[in-house]
C-alpha positions in Angstrom: 84.0 95.2 105.2 83.0 94.2 108.7 85.1 95.7 111.5 84.9 95.7 115.3 85.1 98.7 117.7 88.5 97.5 118.8 89.7 97.5 115.2 88.6 101.2 114.7 89.9 102.6 117.9 92.5 105.4 117.8 95.1 104.1 120.3 97.0 106.9 122.0 100.3 105.9 123.6 101.3 109.2 125.0 105.1 108.7 125.3 107.8 110.6 123.5 110.0 108.5 121.2 113.1 109.6 123.3 113.3 110.9 126.8 113.3 114.7 126.9 116.2 115.0 129.4 119.5 116.8 129.4 121.3 113.4 129.3 119.3 112.2 126.2 119.8 115.5 124.5 123.5 115.5 125.2 123.9 112.0 123.8 121.9 112.7 120.6 122.9 116.3 119.9 126.1 117.1 121.8 124.4 119.6 124.1 122.1 119.5 127.0 118.7 121.2 126.7 120.0 124.0 128.9 123.0 124.4 126.7 120.8 124.6 123.6 118.6 127.2 125.3 121.6 129.3 126.1 122.9 128.9 122.6 119.6 129.9 121.1 119.4 133.0 123.3 122.8 134.0 121.9 121.5 133.3 118.4 118.5 135.7 119.2 116.0 132.9 119.0 113.3 134.7 121.0 113.3 137.6 118.6 113.8 135.6 115.4 111.1 133.1 116.0 110.5 129.4 115.5 111.2 129.2 111.8 114.7 130.8 112.2 115.4 128.6 115.2 114.4 125.5 113.3 116.6 126.5 110.3 119.5 127.2 112.7 119.2 123.8 114.3 119.1 122.1 110.9 122.3 123.9 110.0 123.9 122.6 113.2 123.2 119.0 111.9 120.7 118.3 114.7 118.5 115.2 114.2 115.0 116.2 112.9 113.2 114.8 116.0 115.5 116.8 118.3 115.2 119.9 116.0 111.5 120.1 116.6 111.8 119.2 120.3 114.4 121.7 121.1 112.6 124.5 119.2 109.3 123.8 121.0 110.8 123.2 124.4 112.8 126.5 124.0 109.5 128.4 123.6 108.2 126.6 126.7 111.4 127.5 128.6 110.6 131.1 128.0 106.8 130.6 128.5 106.0 131.9 125.0 102.3 131.5 124.5 99.7 132.5 121.9 96.6 134.6 122.6 94.6 131.6 123.8 97.1 131.0 126.6 98.4 127.8 125.1 101.8 127.1 123.6 102.0 126.9 119.8 103.2 123.4 120.6 104.1 120.5 118.3 102.9 119.8 114.8 102.7 116.4 113.2 101.6 115.2 109.7 100.5 111.9 108.3 100.2 111.1 104.6 98.7 108.2 102.6 98.2 107.5 98.9 94.9 105.7 98.4 94.0 103.8 95.3 90.6 105.3 95.1 89.1 108.5 93.6 89.0 111.7 95.6 85.2 111.4 96.0 85.5 108.0 97.6 88.2 109.2 100.1 86.3 112.3 100.9 83.1 110.3 101.5 85.0 108.3 104.2 85.3 111.6 106.2 81.7 112.8 105.8 79.4 110.5 107.6 79.3 108.9 111.1 78.8 105.5 109.5 82.0 105.8 107.4 84.0 107.4 110.2 83.0 104.6 112.6 84.7 102.1 110.3 88.2 103.7 110.5 88.3 106.8 112.8 86.6 105.6 116.0 83.6 103.4 117.0 80.2 105.0 117.3 81.1 108.2 115.5 78.4 110.7 115.0 79.2 113.6 112.6 77.4 116.6 111.2 79.8 117.4 108.4 79.4 121.1 107.6 80.9 124.3 108.7 80.2 124.5 112.5 78.9 120.9 112.7 80.0 118.7 115.7 81.4 115.2 115.8 82.0 112.7 118.6 82.8 109.0 119.0 83.1 106.3 121.6 86.8 106.8 122.1 86.1 110.3 123.6 87.2 112.1 120.4 85.1 115.2 119.8 85.2 118.5 118.0 83.7 120.8 115.4 84.1 121.0 111.7 85.3 124.5 111.1 85.6 124.4 107.3 84.3 121.7 104.9 85.1 122.0 101.2 83.8 118.9 99.3 86.6 116.8 97.8 89.2 119.3 98.7 89.8 119.8 102.4 88.5 119.9 105.9 89.5 121.7 109.0 88.3 120.6 112.5 89.0 121.0 116.2 90.0 117.8 118.1 89.7 117.1 121.8 90.0 114.0 123.9 90.2 113.8 127.7 93.6 112.1 127.5 95.1 115.2 125.9 96.0 118.3 127.8 94.3 120.8 125.5 92.2 121.1 122.4 94.1 120.8 119.1 93.5 121.5 115.4 93.4 119.1 112.4 93.6 120.0 108.7 92.9 117.4 106.0 93.8 117.9 102.4 92.9 115.7 99.4 94.7 115.7 96.1 93.7 114.0 92.9 96.9 112.2 91.8 95.4 110.8 88.6 94.7 107.2 87.6 92.1 106.9 90.3 94.5 107.6 93.1 94.2 110.2 95.9 96.9 111.8 98.0 95.8 112.4 101.6 97.5 114.7 104.0 96.6 115.2 107.7 98.2 118.0 109.6 97.6 118.0 113.4 98.8 121.1 115.3 98.8 122.9 118.6 99.8 119.7 120.4 101.1 120.7 123.8 103.6 117.9 124.6 106.1 115.8 122.8 104.5 112.6 124.1 101.1 113.6 122.8 102.6 114.5 119.4 104.4 111.2 119.0 101.3 109.3 120.2 99.1 111.1 117.7 101.5 110.5 114.8 101.3 106.8 115.5 97.6 106.8 115.9 97.0 108.7 112.7 99.3 106.3 110.9 97.2 103.4 112.0 93.9 105.2 111.3 94.9 106.1 107.7 95.9 102.5 107.1 92.3 101.6 108.0 90.9 104.3 105.8 93.0 103.1 102.9 91.8 99.6 103.4 88.2 100.7 103.6 88.4 102.9 100.4 90.2 100.3 98.4 88.0 97.3 99.4 
């Protein structure tokens, strides 16, 4: 399959799906952000932590997008940071079922030539624990863990994003020559970056699927 650099580019539209404003929150959830923060203080959200806050918001029948947004922005409101000085931030996932064996899907992650055909143009990759990768889109990072035909963990940076992030890739043999692919991307510092990455990964995994099934 012949592809051009434009076709393999990860396009990042760094805009949230909804405005993160009091007015938008009020229209979607019945409370402004400030009112939610006050309610979560009463709930004991700072002490109970993100999981409890998320569960509480779900129980309040809050839309899933706003559940995540309110929980993360609540931590930012109180300047809750991890040891590296960054917020825990947003977490997104992308999934794809590929009609190809696990070995073929894994191979699409493990060479610069293959990655250049779906992840980003001109990718160079040294795929082993501690090995670097980079491409013409400005994406770069390090493979922190590589387990053949099982999973990969890598750092991810690009100048358009406010901070380094982390990516975990899991592959599952679904039988009958099919592979389940899961990409978890975390430590994303803004809602706009998270929504942009979700869309970009969706498009990239479509390209990977096409490549592996061709």
